[in-house]
ZALO-492958 format. One line per field, with one value per residue (C-alpha): residue in three letters; y negated, x, z. Coordinates in steps of 0.02 Angstrom, whole numbers, plus 50000, padded with zeros to 5 digits. Layout:
% residues N
aa c(ALA	...)
c2 c(Y	...)
c1 c(X	...)
c3 c(Z	...)
***
This chain:
% residues 440
aa c(UNK	UNK	UNK	UNK	UNK	UNK	UNK	UNK	UNK	UNK	UNK	UNK	UNK	UNK	UNK	UNK	UNK	UNK	UNK	UNK	UNK	UNK	UNK	UNK	UNK	UNK	UNK	UNK	UNK	UNK	UNK	UNK	UNK	UNK	UNK	UNK	UNK	UNK	UNK	UNK	UNK	UNK	UNK	UNK	UNK	UNK	UNK	UNK	UNK	UNK	UNK	UNK	UNK	UNK	UNK	UNK	UNK	UNK	UNK	UNK	UNK	UNK	UNK	UNK	UNK	UNK	UNK	UNK	UNK	UNK	UNK	UNK	UNK	UNK	UNK	UNK	UNK	UNK	UNK	UNK	UNK	UNK	UNK	UNK	UNK	UNK	UNK	UNK	UNK	UNK	UNK	UNK	UNK	UNK	UNK	UNK	UNK	UNK	UNK	UNK	UNK	UNK	UNK	UNK	UNK	UNK	UNK	UNK	UNK	UNK	UNK	UNK	UNK	UNK	UNK	UNK	UNK	UNK	UNK	UNK	UNK	UNK	UNK	UNK	UNK	UNK	UNK	UNK	UNK	UNK	UNK	UNK	UNK	UNK	UNK	UNK	UNK	UNK	UNK	UNK	UNK	UNK	UNK	UNK	UNK	UNK	UNK	UNK	UNK	UNK	UNK	UNK	UNK	UNK	UNK	UNK	UNK	UNK	UNK	UNK	UNK	UNK	UNK	UNK	UNK	UNK	UNK	UNK	UNK	UNK	UNK	UNK	UNK	UNK	UNK	UNK	UNK	UNK	UNK	UNK	UNK	UNK	UNK	UNK	UNK	UNK	UNK	UNK	UNK	UNK	UNK	UNK	UNK	UNK	UNK	UNK	UNK	UNK	UNK	UNK	UNK	UNK	UNK	UNK	UNK	UNK	UNK	UNK	UNK	UNK	UNK	UNK	UNK	UNK	UNK	UNK	UNK	UNK	UNK	UNK	UNK	UNK	UNK	UNK	UNK	UNK	UNK	UNK	UNK	UNK	UNK	UNK	UNK	UNK	UNK	UNK	UNK	UNK	UNK	UNK	UNK	UNK	UNK	UNK	UNK	UNK	UNK	UNK	UNK	UNK	UNK	UNK	UNK	UNK	UNK	UNK	UNK	UNK	UNK	UNK	UNK	UNK	UNK	UNK	UNK	UNK	UNK	UNK	UNK	UNK	UNK	UNK	UNK	UNK	UNK	UNK	UNK	UNK	UNK	UNK	UNK	UNK	UNK	UNK	UNK	UNK	UNK	UNK	UNK	UNK	UNK	UNK	UNK	UNK	UNK	UNK	UNK	UNK	UNK	UNK	UNK	UNK	UNK	UNK	UNK	UNK	UNK	UNK	UNK	UNK	UNK	UNK	UNK	UNK	UNK	UNK	UNK	UNK	UNK	UNK	UNK	UNK	UNK	UNK	UNK	UNK	UNK	UNK	UNK	UNK	UNK	UNK	UNK	UNK	UNK	UNK	UNK	UNK	UNK	UNK	UNK	UNK	UNK	UNK	UNK	UNK	UNK	UNK	UNK	UNK	UNK	UNK	UNK	UNK	UNK	UNK	UNK	UNK	UNK	UNK	UNK	UNK	UNK	UNK	UNK	UNK	UNK	UNK	UNK	UNK	UNK	UNK	UNK	UNK	UNK	UNK	UNK	UNK	UNK	UNK	UNK	UNK	UNK	UNK	UNK	UNK	UNK	UNK	UNK	UNK	UNK	UNK	UNK	UNK	UNK	UNK	UNK	UNK	UNK	UNK	UNK	UNK	UNK	UNK	UNK	UNK	UNK	UNK	UNK	UNK	UNK	UNK	UNK	UNK	UNK	UNK	UNK	UNK	UNK	UNK	UNK	UNK	UNK	UNK	UNK	UNK	UNK	UNK	UNK	UNK	UNK	UNK	UNK	UNK	UNK	UNK	UNK	UNK	UNK	UNK)
c2 c(55279	55423	55501	55690	55762	55780	55947	56017	56161	56251	56397	56497	56549	56645	56669	56575	56647	56616	56703	56545	56525	56409	56295	56136	55979	55810	55858	55911	56084	56129	56266	56345	56448	56607	56601	56741	56743	56742	56664	56506	56420	56264	56197	56049	55946	55927	55843	55755	55711	55640	55810	55932	55951	56072	56135	56248	56373	56322	56443	56577	56547	56688	56819	56922	57107	57142	57042	57156	57131	57100	57241	57127	57016	56883	56872	56691	56630	56736	56694	56871	56920	56819	56950	57063	57000	57071	57255	57330	57400	57228	57150	57256	57208	57025	57047	57129	56976	56862	56958	56953	56765	56726	56827	56744	56564	56547	56674	56670	56859	57005	57183	57318	57422	57376	57509	57582	57492	57578	57599	57652	57645	57485	57484	57517	57504	57363	57442	57278	57115	56961	56915	56739	56713	56554	56504	56397	56353	56285	56453	56552	56594	56686	56718	56854	56876	56801	56615	56543	56517	56370	56319	56333	56382	56564	56652	56705	56889	57053	57176	57195	57312	57306	57351	57536	57572	57601	57434	57336	57398	57338	57152	57131	57227	57120	56963	57030	57079	56908	56820	56906	56861	56716	56650	56664	56492	56538	56695	56635	56797	56985	57079	57247	57390	57561	57709	57894	57937	57776	57606	57461	57291	57158	57017	56853	56761	56590	56617	56772	56888	56907	57076	57076	57038	57184	57301	57245	57276	57451	57494	57427	57528	57688	57660	57627	57741	57606	57556	57376	57280	57108	56968	56822	56731	56769	56935	57013	56990	57111	57266	57412	57383	57527	57673	57694	57876	57842	57924	57817	57699	57764	57795	57938	57966	58151	58167	58130	58217	58052	57980	57794	57727	57539	57409	57325	57158	57229	57195	57349	57367	57349	57482	57651	57742	57618	57608	57795	57781	57624	57712	57859	57745	57648	57809	57866	57703	57692	57878	57893	58040	58112	58017	57849	57698	57597	57433	57404	57217	57158	57338	57311	57468	57580	57599	57621	57654	57820	57892	57839	57932	58083	58097	58110	57937	57832	57678	57511	57426	57238	57137	56963	57017	57094	57195	57273	57324	57416	57497	57556	57633	57721	57786	57853	57948	58015	58085	58156	58032	57928	58000	57930	57764	57606	57449	57272	57107	56963	56804	56846	56668	56607	56734	56676	56771	56796	56867	56983	57041	57083	57217	57313	57384	57468	57579	57516	57391	57391	57220	57194	57011	56907	56781	56663	56793	56828	56682	56661	56847	56860	56698	56771	56917	56904	56881	57020	57150	57213	57362	57444	57455	57347	57390	57236	57248	57081	57008	56847	56857	56676	56704	56872	56783	56647	56778	56883	56731	56726	56913	56917	56749	56728	56896	57013	57121	57184	57190	57371	57383	57297	57328	57291	57385	57341	57326	57204	57245	57105	56970	56871	56942	57022	57154	57211	57313	57278	57378	57289	57375	57300	57288	57329)
c1 c(50056	50036	49865	49844	49800	49611	49530	49395	49272	49277	49189	49318	49250	49395	49584	49694	49840	49958	49844	49778	49598	49498	49362	49276	49251	49184	49210	49389	49469	49553	49686	49702	49856	49809	49620	49525	49376	49209	49278	49227	49379	49444	49593	49708	49733	49920	49919	49781	49779	49639	49581	49643	49706	49820	49776	49844	49731	49696	49559	49450	49268	49191	49320	49316	49275	49436	49548	49673	49810	49978	50100	50253	50277	50361	50217	50166	50344	50439	50399	50429	50245	50085	49946	49980	49818	49715	49671	49793	49654	49573	49740	49743	49564	49611	49759	49646	49532	49682	49728	49549	49536	49700	49653	49481	49527	49704	49701	49514	49525	49440	49506	49391	49435	49503	49625	49622	49750	49916	49946	50097	50163	50114	50266	50451	50440	50561	50721	50794	50803	50908	50930	50983	51119	51145	51241	51127	51211	51052	50965	51104	51211	51188	51017	50992	50825	50704	50669	50530	50366	50380	50547	50734	50762	50802	50672	50730	50683	50749	50664	50564	50419	50429	50613	50657	50654	50842	50879	50744	50815	50990	50951	51013	51172	51201	51182	51312	51428	51424	51439	51608	51680	51800	51693	51522	51478	51537	51432	51263	51182	51172	51094	51011	50998	50936	50956	50917	51080	51158	51110	51218	51240	51325	51405	51415	51566	51635	51811	51921	51902	52046	52123	52027	51865	51895	51923	51755	51669	51739	51686	51510	51491	51545	51439	51279	51301	51297	51414	51475	51512	51593	51543	51666	51589	51446	51350	51477	51613	51527	51633	51633	51731	51698	51678	51745	51691	51504	51379	51327	51181	51037	50851	50757	50608	50581	50430	50548	50701	50798	50929	50968	51125	51132	51239	51164	51159	51067	50882	50780	50604	50599	50466	50526	50363	50255	50383	50368	50180	50197	50318	50198	50053	50157	50204	50022	49968	50116	50108	50282	50306	50444	50467	50412	50527	50491	50563	50586	50608	50686	50742	50853	50948	50831	50682	50561	50683	50742	50567	50520	50672	50638	50467	50549	50540	50685	50704	50794	50816	50843	50902	50970	51091	51248	51288	51114	51140	51299	51214	51069	51190	51284	51120	51068	51232	51217	51045	51093	50985	51115	51064	50888	50935	51017	51037	51066	51105	50990	50923	50738	50690	50761	50681	50629	50530	50691	50784	50639	50625	50811	50779	50673	50497	50431	50281	50259	50328	50351	50381	50437	50488	50531	50407	50425	50343	50380	50301	50438	50438	50250	50247	50380	50267	50196	50008	49977	50106	50198	50183	50013	50024	50102	50114	50157	50220	50204	50258	50160	49977	49976	50112	50036	49871	49957	50046	49887	49800	49930	49919	49729	49683	49822	49908	49761	49771	49635	49664	49615	49652	49735	49762	49874	50012	50038	50227	50240	50112	50072	50123	50030	50144	50041	50122	50014	50009	49913	49882	49860	49809	49815	49653	49474)
c3 c(42400	42276	42263	42262	42091	42070	42115	42002	42014	41847	41764	41666	41496	41418	41411	41289	41190	41337	41461	41544	41594	41480	41545	41485	41587	41527	41344	41375	41372	41536	41543	41714	41755	41850	41820	41734	41617	41709	41868	41958	42030	42112	42016	42034	41875	41845	41675	41581	41396	41288	41225	41356	41534	41624	41797	41934	42021	42201	42253	42172	42222	42121	42066	41908	41936	41841	41959	42047	42175	42091	42121	42127	42279	42169	42045	42024	42054	41927	41747	41684	41704	41689	41700	41849	41927	41782	41763	41635	41524	41517	41474	41316	41271	41292	41174	41046	41054	41030	40872	40807	40843	40755	40601	40593	40632	40563	40421	40380	40362	40446	40450	40384	40537	40709	40762	40937	41046	41081	41267	41369	41547	41638	41755	41737	41548	41507	41439	41373	41472	41499	41681	41723	41853	41951	42106	42215	42380	42462	42430	42511	42360	42197	42118	41986	41899	41776	41766	41871	41781	41659	41735	41705	41888	41927	42032	42205	42185	42257	42140	41981	41944	41754	41741	41756	41944	41961	41877	41969	42133	42084	42096	42277	42237	42082	42186	42308	42165	42081	42249	42275	42104	42076	41932	42015	41946	41772	41743	41676	41616	41636	41492	41529	41405	41462	41347	41359	41448	41510	41581	41522	41603	41496	41596	41500	41574	41531	41598	41619	41768	41889	41931	42096	42001	41885	42032	42105	41940	41923	42101	42067	41906	41992	42147	42048	41898	41764	41625	41626	41467	41459	41342	41342	41192	41071	41062	40943	41076	41196	41231	41354	41514	41634	41624	41448	41437	41467	41347	41198	41219	41114	41103	41021	40908	40941	40827	40682	40756	40763	40879	40858	40945	40972	41056	41209	41119	40966	40946	40990	41058	41247	41276	41212	41249	41154	41014	40984	40963	40857	40739	40726	40683	40557	40470	40469	40386	40267	40223	40146	40029	39918	39756	39828	39843	40000	40065	40252	40277	40441	40465	40619	40670	40568	40685	40538	40395	40463	40494	40316	40249	40361	40278	40108	40030	39967	40076	40058	40226	40216	40365	40400	40538	40464	40621	40617	40434	40482	40632	40524	40399	40538	40609	40439	40426	40603	40564	40394	40297	40206	40036	40053	40136	40075	40178	40119	40204	40153	40231	40225	40269	40103	39986	39812	39678	39580	39731	39769	39588	39588	39720	39595	39610	39767	39798	39975	40100	40287	40367	40548	40565	40719	40790	40642	40529	40347	40253	40121	40087	40058	39958	39843	39796	39619	39619	39494	39548	39700	39816	39825	40016	40152	40337	40439	40620	40710	40877	40848	40797	40737	40606	40559	40526	40424	40318	40303	40228	40089	40056	40052	39975	39847	39819	39793	39950	40068	40255	40284	40470	40618	40802	40950	41039	41222	41207	41354	41490	41614	41489	41357	41221	41081	40971	40827	40668	40507	40348	40180	40018	39843	39743	39785)
***
């Protein structure tokens, strides 16, 4: 007969980098899903290792004053959010502490100034998302939504509070749509991209649609005011299906008088409001000016390159996705900035000192890498030369801290300032920005 997992009473001391409560018991660290710093809880141990244990929250005995009621009825089941039970302002403070801890413990560096956090809307902010689709007969048919927490199963949800309201409310209709298609078991994903003038849904399908399917899709698009794209293979195969005369998908940076079109499968920031403030701060720290030559590494569709050029500097955008390079060039032309912008394809995870030197000298750098960071790029910098200023945008504080250690301890830079941007409210995701300056 199996015994129930042991129950423990625990005092939660802090939150870890994944947003779990951290406690200690019998010389072992215990991570408690759903617990908050300062709480006393009962938790059920689900996994025990020599140095740590994992636990599920059973009951809160003494709640944190910052515990709030989750807005979403599927919170705790859906894995899209992990922090809806924590006051949004405190979420940001916790992310700032995560950044400080990573810089101190991983990078052995400390910024001279901690920047004020960048805030934005807490709800309805997520303009890009990938929704999983699965036909589950025992649950009544098709499910459309995010995966369940720490699971490959699709959450049985009928709405979402972090998607734009019109898209979150579409989940039941999407379930009904897919349920009526001939290939309901061969449509694993719907990608969402919401622009200024159009909302796009990209249907990833593993076999062709029938004529009847296509008629259903057209009727759905017209009834709900969205544009449907189809993706039969990889991301580059995605193409508009209906309506074909929809406005282009784009976002705007009005402070710099910029419009940036993008394809729904391109990487762009999910939170347009926070992105606008993040771009403004990056430009304040980088301070581009006419006559300067600036490199924008991992430039994407030109999110930072075009503001740099708008402020008068010459910019070279470097990117490892060829389609993004072409999109950035098109966006420069659209905004009348092609004379101050060049874009180049390069695998930035294979950079050597010789490859970097071949790009020529730069006054300043902006770096905006994916989660893996930019370790090869910063290692390729010469120890006695290089740009006098680097602004680094990060979506992973651990790799930022690792790269900061190289810049500060071996390349002669000071970490002048760092801070967080709450790009993904109600999640443990930490977006941050750091400013490095050469010399003393």
